[in-house]
C-alpha positions as CSV (number, residue, x, y, z in Angstrom):
1,M,3.2,-19.0,2.5
2,T,5.3,-20.4,-0.2
3,T,5.5,-19.9,-4.0
4,D,2.5,-21.0,-5.4
5,P,2.9,-24.2,-7.4
6,S,0.0,-23.7,-9.6
7,R,1.5,-20.6,-11.2
8,A,2.1,-21.3,-15.0
9,A,5.3,-22.6,-16.4
10,P,8.1,-19.9,-17.1
11,T,8.0,-18.7,-20.9
12,I,11.4,-16.9,-20.7
13,P,14.7,-18.3,-20.3
14,L,15.9,-17.3,-16.6
15,R,18.6,-15.1,-17.7
16,N,16.3,-12.8,-19.9
17,L,13.8,-12.4,-17.1
18,L,14.6,-8.8,-17.0
19,D,15.3,-8.1,-20.5
20,P,13.0,-5.2,-21.9
21,L,9.8,-6.2,-23.4
22,P,10.0,-5.5,-27.1
23,R,8.7,-2.2,-28.0
24,E,6.2,-3.7,-30.5
25,A,4.4,-6.1,-27.7
26,F,3.6,-3.2,-25.8
27,G,-0.2,-3.1,-26.4
28,P,-3.5,-2.5,-24.4
29,A,-3.3,-5.4,-22.4
30,Q,0.4,-4.6,-21.2
31,A,-0.6,-1.0,-20.6
32,R,-3.5,-2.2,-18.7
33,H,-1.5,-4.6,-16.5
34,L,1.1,-2.0,-15.9
35,L,-1.4,0.7,-14.6
36,R,-2.6,-2.0,-12.3
37,R,0.6,-3.2,-10.8
38,A,2.3,0.3,-10.7
39,G,-1.2,2.1,-9.8
40,F,-4.7,1.2,-9.1
41,G,-5.8,0.7,-12.9
42,G,-7.1,3.2,-15.5
43,T,-9.7,3.9,-17.9
44,E,-9.5,3.0,-21.6
45,I,-8.6,6.7,-22.6
46,Q,-5.5,6.4,-20.1
47,I,-4.7,3.0,-21.1
48,N,-4.5,4.1,-24.7
49,T,-2.5,7.1,-24.0
50,L,0.1,4.9,-22.3
51,V,0.2,2.7,-25.6
52,S,0.4,5.6,-27.7
53,W,3.5,6.7,-25.7
54,G,5.2,3.4,-25.9
55,L,6.8,1.3,-23.2
56,D,9.6,3.4,-22.1
57,E,7.8,6.7,-21.9
58,A,5.0,5.0,-20.1
59,V,7.1,3.4,-17.4
60,D,9.4,6.4,-17.0
61,H,6.0,8.8,-16.7
62,L,4.8,6.7,-13.9
63,V,8.1,6.0,-11.9
64,D,9.4,9.8,-12.4
65,F,6.4,11.1,-10.9
66,E,7.9,14.2,-9.3
67,S,7.6,15.8,-12.9
68,V,3.6,15.4,-12.8
69,P,2.0,18.4,-11.2
70,N,0.0,17.5,-8.0
71,E,-2.0,19.0,-5.1
72,P,0.7,19.8,-2.3
73,D,0.6,17.7,0.8
74,E,0.6,20.6,3.3
75,H,1.3,20.1,7.1
76,D,-1.5,22.3,7.9
77,L,-4.4,19.9,6.5
78,F,-4.7,18.4,10.0
79,N,-4.6,19.7,13.6
80,K,-1.1,18.6,15.2
81,D,-2.2,20.2,18.4
82,I,-4.9,17.6,19.6
83,M,-2.9,15.5,21.6
84,R,-0.5,18.2,22.8
85,P,1.8,17.1,25.6
86,L,1.3,18.6,29.1
87,S,3.1,21.6,29.6
88,L,5.8,21.8,32.8
89,E,3.2,24.1,34.4
90,D,0.4,21.5,33.8
91,Q,2.7,18.7,35.1
92,R,3.2,20.8,38.1
93,V,-0.3,21.5,38.8
94,I,-1.3,17.9,38.9
95,R,1.4,16.6,40.9
96,T,0.4,19.2,43.4
97,A,-3.3,18.3,43.3
98,R,-2.4,14.8,43.7
99,Q,-0.3,15.5,46.8
100,R,-3.2,17.8,48.3
101,G,-5.8,15.1,47.5
102,D,-7.4,17.5,45.1
103,E,-9.7,15.2,42.9
104,D,-11.4,17.8,41.2
105,T,-8.4,19.1,39.6
106,V,-7.1,15.7,38.8
107,A,-10.5,14.9,37.4
108,R,-10.5,18.3,35.1
109,F,-7.3,17.1,33.4
110,R,-8.6,13.6,32.8
111,D,-11.8,14.9,31.4
112,Q,-9.5,17.2,29.1
113,R,-7.4,14.4,28.1
114,Q,-10.5,12.0,27.2
115,A,-11.9,14.7,25.2
116,A,-8.8,15.1,23.3
117,Q,-8.6,11.3,22.6
118,R,-12.0,11.4,21.2
119,S,-11.1,14.2,18.8
120,D,-7.7,12.6,17.8
121,R,-9.8,9.4,16.9
122,Q,-12.2,11.7,14.8
123,Q,-9.3,13.2,13.1
124,M,-7.6,9.7,12.5
125,A,-11.1,8.5,10.7
126,Q,-10.4,12.1,8.4
127,I,-7.1,11.2,7.7
128,R,-7.8,7.9,6.6
129,R,-10.7,9.2,4.2
130,W,-8.2,11.8,3.2
131,W,-5.9,9.0,1.9
132,I,-8.1,6.8,0.1
133,Q,-9.5,10.0,-1.7
134,R,-5.9,10.9,-2.6
135,M,-5.4,7.2,-3.9
136,I,-8.5,7.7,-5.9
137,Q,-7.7,11.3,-7.5
138,T,-3.8,11.2,-7.6
139,P,-2.3,11.9,-11.1
140,R,0.9,10.1,-9.5
141,P,-0.5,6.5,-9.2
142,L,2.9,4.8,-8.5
143,E,3.7,7.6,-5.4
144,E,0.8,6.2,-3.8
145,K,1.2,2.7,-4.5
146,L,4.4,3.0,-3.1
147,T,3.1,4.9,0.0
148,L,0.9,2.1,0.5
149,F,3.7,-0.4,0.2
150,W,5.9,1.1,2.7
151,H,2.9,1.6,5.2
152,G,2.6,-2.2,5.1
153,H,6.3,-2.7,5.2
154,F,7.0,-0.3,8.2
155,A,3.9,-1.4,9.8
156,T,2.7,1.2,12.6
157,S,-0.8,1.1,14.0
158,Y,-2.6,4.2,15.4
159,R,-4.2,1.8,17.9
160,S,-0.9,1.9,19.8
161,V,0.5,5.3,18.8
162,E,-2.8,7.1,19.7
163,D,-1.6,10.2,17.9
164,S,-3.3,10.9,14.5
165,Y,-0.8,13.9,13.6
166,H,1.8,11.6,14.0
167,M,0.4,8.8,11.8
168,Y,-0.1,11.5,9.3
169,M,3.7,12.5,9.5
170,Q,4.6,9.1,8.9
171,N,2.5,8.9,5.8
172,R,4.2,11.9,4.5
173,M,7.6,10.7,5.2
174,F,7.0,7.3,3.2
175,R,5.4,9.3,0.3
176,G,8.6,11.9,0.3
177,N,10.9,9.1,0.4
178,A,9.3,6.4,-1.6
179,K,12.0,5.6,-4.0
180,S,14.8,5.9,-1.6
181,Y,15.3,3.1,0.9
182,P,18.2,4.6,2.7
183,R,16.3,7.5,3.2
184,L,13.5,5.5,4.6
185,L,15.4,3.8,7.1
186,A,17.2,6.8,8.2
187,G,13.6,8.3,8.5
188,I,12.0,5.5,10.4
189,I,14.5,5.6,13.2
190,R,13.5,9.4,13.8
191,D,9.8,8.7,13.1
192,P,7.7,9.7,16.1
193,A,5.1,7.5,15.4
194,M,7.3,4.3,15.0
195,L,9.5,5.2,18.1
196,R,6.4,5.2,20.0
197,Y,4.9,2.2,18.4
198,L,8.2,-0.1,19.2
199,N,8.8,1.9,22.6
200,N,12.1,3.3,21.3
201,N,10.9,6.4,23.5
202,Q,11.9,4.3,26.4
203,N,15.4,3.2,25.1
204,R,17.9,4.7,27.5
205,R,21.5,3.5,27.9
206,Q,20.7,2.4,31.4
207,S,18.0,0.1,30.4
208,P,17.9,-0.5,26.6
209,N,14.6,-1.6,24.7
210,E,15.4,-4.0,21.9
211,N,11.9,-3.6,20.0
212,L,13.2,-1.3,17.3
213,A,16.5,-2.8,16.9
214,R,14.9,-6.4,16.5
215,E,12.1,-5.4,14.1
216,L,14.5,-3.0,12.1
217,M,16.5,-6.1,11.2
218,E,14.0,-8.9,11.1
219,L,11.1,-7.3,9.3
220,F,12.4,-4.0,7.6
221,S,15.8,-4.9,6.2
222,L,17.4,-8.4,6.6
223,G,14.9,-11.0,7.6
224,E,15.0,-14.0,9.9
225,G,18.0,-15.7,10.4
226,N,20.6,-12.9,9.2
227,Y,21.4,-11.5,12.6
228,T,22.4,-12.5,16.1
229,E,20.9,-11.8,19.7
230,R,24.4,-9.7,20.1
231,D,23.3,-7.7,16.9
232,I,19.9,-7.0,18.5
233,K,21.4,-5.9,22.0
234,E,24.2,-3.7,20.2
235,G,21.5,-2.3,17.8
236,A,19.5,-1.3,20.7
237,R,22.5,0.5,22.4
238,A,22.9,2.3,18.9
239,L,19.4,3.7,19.3
240,T,19.4,4.8,22.8
241,G,18.4,8.5,23.1
242,Y,16.5,8.3,19.9
243,T,13.1,9.8,21.0
244,Y,10.6,12.6,20.2
245,E,9.2,15.6,21.8
246,D,5.5,16.8,20.7
247,D,6.0,16.3,17.0
248,A,9.8,16.4,16.6
249,F,12.3,13.9,16.6
250,V,15.1,14.4,19.7
251,F,18.2,13.0,20.3
252,R,19.0,12.9,23.9
253,E,22.7,12.8,24.2
254,N,22.4,12.0,28.2
255,M,20.3,8.9,27.4
256,H,22.5,7.5,24.6
257,D,25.1,5.1,25.0
258,S,28.4,6.3,23.3
259,G,30.7,3.5,23.8
260,P,32.1,1.1,21.5
261,K,29.7,-1.6,19.9
262,Q,29.9,-4.6,17.7
263,V,26.9,-4.8,15.4
264,L,26.4,-6.6,12.2
265,G,30.2,-7.0,11.9
266,V,31.1,-3.2,12.3
267,R,33.2,-2.4,15.4
268,D,32.8,1.4,16.3
269,R,31.0,3.9,18.3
270,V,27.9,3.1,16.3
271,D,24.7,5.3,16.6
272,G,21.6,4.9,14.7
273,D,22.9,6.1,11.4
274,G,26.0,3.7,12.1
275,F,23.4,1.1,12.6
276,V,21.5,2.1,9.6
277,S,24.7,2.0,7.4
278,A,25.6,-1.3,8.7
279,I,22.3,-2.7,7.8
280,L,22.6,-1.4,4.1
281,R,26.1,-3.0,3.9
282,H,24.8,-6.4,4.9
283,Q,24.5,-9.1,2.1
284,A,21.0,-10.0,3.0
285,C,19.3,-6.7,2.8
286,A,19.3,-6.3,-0.9
287,P,17.7,-9.7,-1.5
288,F,15.4,-9.1,1.5
289,I,14.2,-5.8,-0.2
290,A,14.1,-7.1,-3.8
291,T,11.7,-9.8,-2.2
292,R,9.4,-7.6,-0.8
293,L,9.1,-5.5,-3.9
294,Y,8.8,-8.5,-5.9
295,R,6.0,-9.9,-3.7
296,F,4.1,-6.3,-3.6
297,F,4.1,-5.7,-7.4
298,V,4.7,-9.0,-9.3
299,A,3.8,-12.3,-7.5
300,D,2.4,-13.6,-4.1
301,V,5.2,-15.2,-3.2
302,A,6.9,-15.9,0.3
303,A,8.0,-13.0,2.6
304,Q,11.5,-14.7,3.3
305,P,14.1,-14.6,0.2
306,R,15.2,-18.4,1.4
307,D,11.6,-19.4,0.6
308,V,11.2,-18.1,-2.8
309,T,11.9,-20.7,-5.5
310,G,12.2,-21.1,-9.3
311,T,11.6,-18.1,-11.9
312,D,10.6,-15.9,-9.0
313,L,13.8,-16.5,-6.9
314,A,15.9,-15.8,-10.3
315,C,14.1,-12.4,-10.6
316,V,14.6,-11.6,-7.2
317,K,18.2,-12.4,-7.3
318,M,18.6,-10.2,-10.3
319,L,16.5,-7.2,-8.8
320,A,18.7,-7.5,-5.7
321,D,21.9,-7.3,-7.9
322,R,20.3,-4.0,-9.4
323,I,19.6,-2.7,-5.9
324,T,23.0,-3.1,-4.8
325,R,24.4,-1.3,-8.0
326,E,22.2,1.5,-7.7
327,R,22.9,1.7,-3.8
328,Y,19.3,1.3,-3.0
329,D,18.0,4.0,-5.4
330,L,14.6,2.3,-6.4
331,A,13.8,4.5,-9.4
332,P,16.1,2.5,-11.8
333,V,15.0,-0.8,-10.3
334,L,11.4,0.0,-10.6
335,K,11.9,1.0,-14.2
336,T,13.9,-2.3,-14.9
337,L,11.0,-4.4,-13.5
338,F,8.2,-2.7,-15.2
339,K,9.9,-2.8,-18.4
340,S,10.9,-6.4,-18.2
341,R,9.4,-9.4,-20.4
342,H,8.9,-11.3,-17.1
343,F,6.4,-8.6,-15.7
344,Y,4.2,-8.8,-18.6
345,S,4.5,-12.7,-18.9
346,D,1.5,-15.0,-18.7
347,E,2.6,-16.4,-15.4
348,V,2.5,-12.9,-13.7
349,A,-0.4,-11.2,-15.5
350,H,-3.5,-11.9,-13.6
351,S,-2.1,-13.8,-10.9
352,K,-2.0,-11.4,-7.9
353,I,-5.1,-11.3,-5.4
354,K,-6.2,-7.6,-5.1
355,S,-5.9,-6.1,-1.7
356,P,-8.9,-4.4,-0.3
357,A,-7.3,-0.9,-1.2
358,E,-6.5,-2.1,-4.7
359,L,-10.2,-3.3,-5.0
360,V,-11.7,-0.2,-3.7
361,V,-9.5,2.2,-5.4
362,G,-9.0,0.4,-8.7
363,A,-13.0,0.1,-9.1
364,V,-13.1,4.0,-9.1
365,R,-10.2,4.7,-11.0
366,T,-10.8,1.8,-13.6
367,L,-14.7,1.4,-13.9
368,G,-15.5,5.1,-13.4
369,V,-18.0,4.3,-10.7
370,P,-18.7,7.2,-8.2
371,A,-16.4,7.4,-5.1
372,R,-19.6,7.2,-3.0
373,D,-19.0,7.8,0.8
374,L,-15.5,7.6,1.8
375,N,-16.5,6.4,5.4
376,T,-18.5,3.6,3.9
377,M,-15.5,2.6,1.7
378,A,-12.9,2.9,4.4
379,D,-15.3,0.4,6.7
380,A,-15.7,-1.9,3.8
381,M,-11.9,-2.0,3.4
382,E,-11.9,-2.8,7.1
383,R,-14.3,-5.6,6.9
384,M,-12.2,-7.0,3.8
385,G,-9.1,-7.1,6.0
386,Q,-7.3,-4.0,5.5
387,N,-8.1,-1.0,7.9
388,L,-5.6,1.7,6.9
389,F,-3.5,3.2,9.5
390,F,-4.4,0.0,11.6
391,P,-2.0,-3.0,10.5
392,P,-2.6,-6.2,12.6
393,S,0.8,-6.2,13.8
394,V,4.3,-5.2,13.2
395,K,4.5,-7.5,10.7
396,G,1.8,-5.7,8.5
397,W,-0.9,-7.5,6.2
398,D,0.1,-11.0,5.3
399,G,-1.7,-10.3,1.8
400,G,-2.0,-12.8,-1.1
401,R,-4.4,-15.6,-0.3
402,S,-5.0,-14.4,3.3
403,W,-7.2,-11.5,1.6
404,I,-9.9,-14.1,0.6
405,N,-12.1,-16.3,3.0
406,T,-15.9,-16.6,3.1
407,A,-16.3,-13.5,5.1
408,T,-14.0,-11.2,3.0
409,M,-15.6,-12.4,-0.5
410,F,-19.0,-11.4,0.8
411,A,-17.8,-8.0,1.7
412,R,-15.9,-7.8,-1.6
413,Q,-19.1,-8.4,-3.6
414,N,-21.1,-6.2,-1.4
415,T,-18.7,-3.3,-1.8
416,L,-18.7,-3.6,-5.5
417,A,-22.4,-3.8,-5.8
418,Y,-22.3,-0.6,-3.5
419,L,-20.2,1.3,-5.5
420,I,-22.0,0.4,-8.9
421,T,-25.8,0.8,-7.5
422,G,-25.2,3.5,-4.6
423,A,-27.6,1.2,-2.4
424,Q,-26.2,-0.3,0.9
425,P,-26.5,-4.1,1.6
426,G,-30.0,-5.0,2.4
427,S,-31.5,-1.7,1.2
428,P,-34.8,-2.2,-0.9
429,A,-33.3,-0.2,-3.5
430,R,-30.5,-2.5,-4.0
431,R,-32.1,-4.1,-6.9
432,A,-32.3,-0.8,-8.8
433,I,-29.3,0.5,-10.7
434,A,-28.3,4.0,-9.9
435,G,-28.5,6.4,-12.9
436,D,-25.1,8.1,-11.7
437,Y,-22.9,5.3,-13.1
438,D,-22.8,4.6,-16.7
439,P,-20.0,2.2,-18.0
440,R,-20.3,4.2,-21.5
441,S,-18.6,7.2,-19.7
442,V,-15.5,5.0,-19.5
443,V,-15.5,3.0,-22.5
444,P,-16.6,5.8,-25.1
445,M,-16.6,3.3,-28.0
446,L,-18.8,0.9,-26.2
447,V,-21.6,1.4,-28.6
448,E,-20.9,3.1,-31.9
449,P,-23.6,5.4,-33.4
450,G,-25.7,4.1,-36.3
451,R,-24.3,0.3,-35.6
452,P,-26.4,-2.6,-34.3
453,A,-25.4,-3.5,-30.7
454,D,-23.2,-6.5,-30.6
455,T,-24.1,-7.9,-27.2
456,R,-21.0,-10.2,-27.2
457,E,-18.7,-7.5,-28.1
458,I,-20.2,-5.1,-25.5
459,V,-19.6,-7.8,-22.8
460,G,-16.2,-8.4,-24.2
461,R,-15.1,-4.6,-23.8
462,L,-16.3,-4.3,-20.3
463,M,-14.7,-7.7,-19.3
464,D,-11.3,-5.9,-20.9
465,L,-12.2,-2.8,-18.8
466,A,-13.0,-4.7,-15.4
467,M,-10.7,-7.6,-15.7
468,G,-8.3,-6.8,-18.3
469,R,-9.2,-10.1,-20.1
470,R,-12.1,-12.1,-21.7
471,D,-13.5,-15.4,-20.9
472,E,-15.2,-16.8,-23.9
473,H,-17.5,-19.0,-22.0
474,A,-18.4,-16.4,-19.5
475,M,-18.9,-13.9,-22.5
476,E,-21.7,-16.3,-24.1
477,T,-23.4,-16.8,-21.0
478,L,-23.3,-13.0,-20.2
479,A,-24.3,-11.8,-23.9
480,R,-27.4,-14.0,-23.7
481,T,-28.5,-12.4,-20.3
482,V,-28.0,-8.8,-21.8
483,E,-30.1,-9.9,-24.8
484,T,-33.1,-10.7,-22.6
485,S,-33.0,-6.7,-21.8
486,D,-35.3,-4.2,-23.6
487,N,-32.5,-2.1,-24.4
488,P,-29.0,-3.9,-23.9
489,T,-27.1,-0.7,-24.6
490,A,-28.8,1.5,-22.3
491,Q,-27.4,2.4,-18.7
492,P,-29.4,-0.1,-16.6
493,A,-28.4,-2.9,-18.6
494,L,-24.7,-2.1,-18.8
495,A,-24.5,-1.4,-15.3
496,A,-26.3,-4.5,-14.6
497,L,-23.8,-6.5,-16.7
498,M,-21.2,-4.9,-14.8
499,L,-22.5,-6.1,-11.4
500,L,-22.3,-9.6,-12.9
501,I,-18.7,-9.2,-14.3
502,T,-17.6,-7.8,-10.9
503,A,-19.1,-10.7,-9.1
504,M,-16.7,-13.2,-11.0
505,P,-13.7,-14.8,-9.2
506,E,-11.6,-13.6,-11.9
507,Y,-12.2,-10.1,-11.1
508,Q,-10.4,-10.3,-7.7
509,L,-7.2,-10.8,-9.5
510,C,-5.0,-8.1,-10.9
């Protein structure tokens, strides 16, 4: 995928792209854009609060999320012992049973393992629901948005890991280190889920496994063409002995190749941390991470820096310089980006296709629809192409226009209809509008007491809420539709109007 040539022409000189937006230019439209990109959207009240704070305080509040009280993420939320490895005694019993031909004992252990796997799959579904609910309810939206970003960046699938608690541990690691790329790299080479996913638990000095070393450079840090086959082989040697036992990282010195190595220009007795340090010093690292951040938060550009062009490339280069100066501390980098003139420009606003997670979570956080059934929401996201904890490959999700096709558009519209009406697709009650969703609850001034209803203004306010902008032609058409209602300001008419607005193609953008 290359930079979209249809994007609007730049309106800001390239050298001024990351200059701060003038304070007086930060209004409701800009606050709404900030909440959509640095979070999952927000209500009119939240938008107005950010406007009252001003640009600097609003961005600092979102980025410095540690200062915002939140529910603790405790280890004991889930059962860590479902996939407990066999004890030495269990291994001895099975070995003896096989030697004696004791099929009953072998079958008993096999049945126990299969029962544990079934329980673990159920817990994985529970963890998936937990994360969706956390994204919906969090008072720290950027924290969860970054966790989602890193989940797609260091993509790991439960389908190969087969241990739900390890996936939960990885999710917590992403969240706890979301703004520190060096800590994330150091964490990922010690992460049991990733070690299992890329087979580094089989990486021994006698027979090095190159999977993690290769993807660490190609997909996680440097990009294609910025390392050699020798770097892969030497990096694999550096990661020998990096494995796990039960839920803990273990460094097995007897499996580690402690000899001298040459990786990414560094000659030394490099271990995993030395490998990470060499990556961080490489000239391709900062541009690669800048591109990935830009792609996630700003525009659907190419995944490789070499394929980014024009205004996007100029901005990526400036972000990369800032990343290098900040030694990969991403907090000041994100503040610079979220305060910049370019971030709020016409060519950036309303240009990104919402991911399924952004679509579903954003609908609840922005429109005020009930969360409904979390299993249904998770399944809907899967039908739209984003099954959390099950990325399609180590590359993660392609994103951008890949989110949209005939099947996913149908799923997207059905999901929004379900959230608004509460009725499943095909249900006889689908035509009825559930009384538990009232748009007036999130737009308090939708209908002012004692004032005749202005249907055009009602449509405009709901468009502002749902899409962040108004379409004059659509407003006229929808206003005429609303006027046919017996009571255009009543809950059923407004909810039906929201159904029509969320079915518009523009609603798919943020």
